C-alpha positions in Angstrom: 120.7 -10.0 22.1 122.7 -9.1 25.2 125.4 -7.5 23.0 122.7 -5.5 21.1 121.2 -4.3 24.3 124.6 -3.3 25.6 125.4 -1.2 22.6 121.9 0.3 22.6 122.5 1.2 26.2 125.8 2.9 25.4 124.2 4.8 22.6 121.4 6.0 24.8 123.9 7.0 27.5 125.9 8.9 25.0 122.8 10.7 23.7 121.8 11.6 27.2 125.3 12.9 28.0 125.3 14.9 24.8 121.9 16.4 25.5 123.0 17.2 29.1 126.1 18.9 27.7 124.0 21.0 25.4 121.7 21.9 28.3 124.6 23.1 30.4 126.0 25.1 27.6 122.7 26.7 26.8 122.3 27.7 30.4 125.6 29.5 30.5 124.0 32.6 29.0 120.2 32.7 29.2 118.7 33.5 25.8 115.4 34.8 27.1 116.7 38.1 28.3 119.7 40.5 27.7 123.0 40.2 29.5 123.3 42.9 32.1 126.7 44.5 32.7 126.3 46.5 35.9 128.4 49.6 36.7 128.6 51.1 40.2 128.9 54.7 39.1 127.0 57.3 37.1 126.8 57.4 33.3 129.7 59.4 31.7 132.4 58.4 34.2 135.4 56.3 33.6 133.9 53.0 34.6 130.8 53.6 32.5 132.9 54.6 29.5 135.0 51.4 29.7 131.9 49.2 30.3 130.1 50.6 27.1 133.2 49.9 24.9 133.4 46.4 26.2 129.7 45.7 26.1 129.5 46.7 22.5 132.1 44.1 21.5 130.6 41.5 23.8 127.2 41.9 22.1 128.8 41.4 18.7 130.7 38.3 19.8 127.8 36.7 21.6 125.1 37.7 19.2 123.1 38.9 22.2 122.1 42.3 23.7 124.4 43.4 26.5 122.9 46.2 28.5 125.0 48.5 30.7 123.1 49.3 33.9 124.3 52.1 36.1 123.7 51.7 39.9 125.6 54.6 41.4 126.1 55.4 45.1 128.3 54.7 48.1 131.5 54.7 46.1 130.3 51.7 44.0 129.3 49.7 47.0 125.6 49.7 46.2 126.2 48.0 42.8 128.5 45.4 44.5 125.9 44.6 47.1 123.3 44.2 44.4 125.6 41.9 42.5 125.9 39.6 45.5 122.1 39.1 45.4 121.8 38.7 41.6 120.8 35.4 40.1 124.0 33.4 39.6 123.2 32.1 36.1 125.5 34.2 34.0 122.9 36.8 33.0 124.4 39.5 35.2 128.0 40.5 35.8 129.6 43.6 37.3 132.5 45.8 36.2 133.7 46.2 39.7 136.2 48.6 41.0 139.1 49.0 43.5 137.1 50.8 46.1 134.4 48.1 47.0 136.8 45.2 46.3 139.9 46.3 48.1 139.3 49.4 50.1 135.8 49.6 51.6 136.2 46.4 53.7 138.8 48.2 55.8 136.7 51.3 56.2 133.2 50.1 57.1 131.2 47.0 58.0 129.7 45.9 54.7 126.5 43.9 54.3 128.5 41.4 52.2 131.9 39.9 51.9 133.7 40.8 48.6 135.9 37.7 48.9 133.1 35.2 49.6 130.1 36.8 47.9 131.7 37.9 44.7 133.5 35.6 42.2 136.5 37.0 40.2 136.3 36.6 36.4 139.2 38.7 35.0 140.9 42.0 35.5 139.5 44.6 33.1 141.7 47.7 32.9 144.3 49.5 35.0 145.2 53.2 34.9 146.4 56.2 36.9 144.1 59.0 37.9 145.0 62.6 37.1 144.8 65.4 39.6 142.9 68.3 37.9 142.0 71.7 39.4 139.7 74.5 38.6 141.5 77.4 36.9 140.3 79.8 39.6 142.8 78.3 42.0 145.4 80.0 39.8 147.9 77.1 40.1 149.6 75.4 37.2 152.0 73.0 38.9 151.8 70.5 41.8 154.3 72.6 43.8 152.1 75.7 43.5 149.1 73.6 44.5 150.9 72.3 47.6 152.0 75.9 48.5 148.4 77.1 48.2 147.1 74.2 50.4 149.7 74.9 53.1 148.8 78.6 53.1 145.1 77.6 53.7 145.0 74.6 56.0 141.6 72.9 55.5 140.6 75.7 53.0 140.9 73.6 49.9 138.8 70.6 48.9 138.9 67.7 46.4 136.2 65.5 44.9 136.1 61.7 44.7 133.8 59.1 43.4 132.9 58.2 46.9 134.3 57.2 50.3 136.8 54.4 49.8 137.1 54.9 46.1 140.5 55.0 44.3 140.2 58.8 43.9 139.6 59.2 47.7 142.6 57.0 48.5 144.8 58.9 46.0 143.8 62.2 47.8 144.5 60.8 51.2 147.8 59.4 50.2 148.7 62.8 48.7 147.7 64.5 51.9 149.9 62.2 53.8 153.0 62.5 51.6 152.7 66.3 50.9 151.8 67.2 54.5 148.7 69.1 53.6 145.1 69.1 54.8 142.8 69.1 51.7 139.1 68.3 52.5 137.5 65.3 50.9 134.1 65.7 49.2 132.6 62.4 48.0 130.3 62.2 45.0 128.2 59.4 43.5 130.3 59.1 40.4 133.1 60.6 38.3 130.9 62.6 35.9 129.1 64.7 38.6 132.4 65.2 40.4 134.1 66.5 37.3 131.1 68.7 36.4 131.4 70.4 39.8 135.2 70.9 39.4 134.6 72.5 35.9 131.8 74.6 37.5 134.0 75.7 40.4 131.9 74.2 43.1 134.8 72.0 44.3 138.5 72.8 43.7 140.0 69.6 42.6 139.4 66.0 41.6 141.5 62.8 40.9 139.8 62.0 37.6 140.1 59.2 35.1 142.2 60.4 32.1 139.3 59.6 29.7 136.9 61.8 31.5 139.3 64.7 32.1 141.1 64.9 28.7 138.4 66.9 26.9 138.2 69.5 29.7 142.0 69.7 29.9 142.2 70.3 26.2 139.7 73.2 26.4 141.3 74.7 29.6 138.3 74.2 31.7 140.5 72.3 34.2 144.2 72.3 34.8 146.1 68.9 34.9 148.7 69.0 37.6 149.9 65.4 37.9 149.0 61.7 37.4 149.0 59.1 40.2 150.9 56.2 38.6 154.6 55.5 38.6 154.8 56.2 34.9 153.2 58.9 32.8 149.8 58.1 31.2 149.9 57.4 27.5 146.7 59.5 27.2 148.4 62.5 28.9 152.1 62.2 28.1 152.8 65.8 28.9 151.4 65.6 32.4 154.1 64.7 35.0 153.5 62.0 37.7 153.3 62.9 41.4 156.2 60.5 41.8 158.5 62.6 39.6 157.2 65.8 41.1 159.0 65.4 44.4 157.3 62.3 45.9 159.3 59.2 44.7 157.4 55.9 44.8 153.9 57.6 44.9 151.6 55.1 43.3 147.8 55.1 43.5 146.5 53.5 40.3 142.8 52.7 39.6 141.4 49.6 38.2 138.2 47.9 37.1 137.7 44.2 37.2 134.9 41.8 36.2 133.1 39.8 39.0 130.0 37.7 39.2 127.7 36.6 42.1 129.7 34.3 44.4 127.5 31.2 43.8 127.9 31.3 40.0 128.8 27.8 38.7 132.4 27.2 37.6 131.5 26.5 34.0 129.8 29.9 33.7 132.7 31.7 35.3 135.1 30.0 32.9 133.0 30.9 29.9 132.8 34.5 31.1 136.6 34.6 31.5 137.1 33.3 28.0 134.6 35.8 26.5 135.9 38.8 28.3 139.6 38.0 27.8 138.8 37.6 24.1 137.1 41.1 24.0 140.0 42.8 26.0 142.5 41.3 23.6 140.7 42.3 20.4 142.7 45.0 18.6 139.8 47.4 18.2 138.8 47.3 21.9 142.4 47.4 23.0 143.2 50.5 20.9 140.0 52.2 21.9 140.7 51.7 25.7 144.3 52.7 25.4 143.3 55.9 23.5 141.4 57.1 26.5 144.1 56.1 29.0 142.9 52.7 30.1 145.3 49.8 29.9 143.6 46.4 29.2 144.8 43.7 31.7 143.0 40.5 30.8 144.1 37.5 32.8 143.0 34.4 34.7 140.5 34.2 37.5 143.2 33.3 40.0 145.4 36.2 38.9 142.5 38.6 39.7 141.9 36.9 43.0 145.6 37.4 44.0 145.7 41.0 42.8 142.6 41.9 44.8 144.2 40.4 47.9 147.4 42.4 47.3 145.7 45.7 46.8 143.5 45.0 49.9 146.7 44.6 52.0 148.2 47.8 50.6 145.2 50.1 51.2 144.5 48.6 54.6 147.9 49.9 55.7 147.2 53.4 54.3 143.8 53.5 56.0 145.3 52.5 59.3 148.2 55.0 59.1 146.0 57.9 58.1 143.2 56.9 60.6 140.7 57.2 57.8 137.0 56.7 58.6 133.8 56.9 56.7 132.8 60.1 58.6 
């Protein structure tokens, strides 16, 4: 009888453990509402484009609706702050960006700590920006653009996706290296910035290749140079700033997946697995590369280390350039 009770107890314990495991698994992605993939910029920009490609595949793999939600403003910082207050149950994640994660903390006092209040999941994509100008500037090379800027100190301007964004930092680094004074004009996202360059309301913009390519093809903007160490696969005929007289110039952009800081480990691991799977899938990989975005799936620790490295790099530039939010 004692033996029977013992085995009965073991069976009961095993059943409870199994049920508990099922419960935890079920809670990883709540089934009573869609998954929200938040984006910190306006629809139509580079971050939004990447998010929608990835969300489509995620939805197919998970058998759930994955909704891209745009929360533009403050160079992406509004969305990042919203993410720190989101429910940490796996139902909401953010395709974060270099600005709020590695640059903004050195420019302003944020109402959140990107390191403590956001949990790294995996790197998404990495890519250079491309410096495009309105044809009315009548420049076709980087050298001509620099000469024009030097002839009109403070008379030219460039758009960015917001203070502290990758496009802002690329412009400031270029000002520093080229010895020019080109005025920064922040926007709430890549699409409105590019629209205004096409319309001639602002002279230049450090755009994502995916957003700029159609306008470059039609001649609505002129591509002068890209900001990475190597030429963009999406724009192979456009030289880099580094090869155009500024060796070592490197100001790449990147998007990475993060979750609320208090998200449980099992949910973060599950998200890492699902997102890495999507980024490694041949169709998504090819679609992202086609628009100039290089998929960079990796571990949570790798993303954490990369964010720290980028933070140190841009902190130095901000200090040397005496950049402020004004």
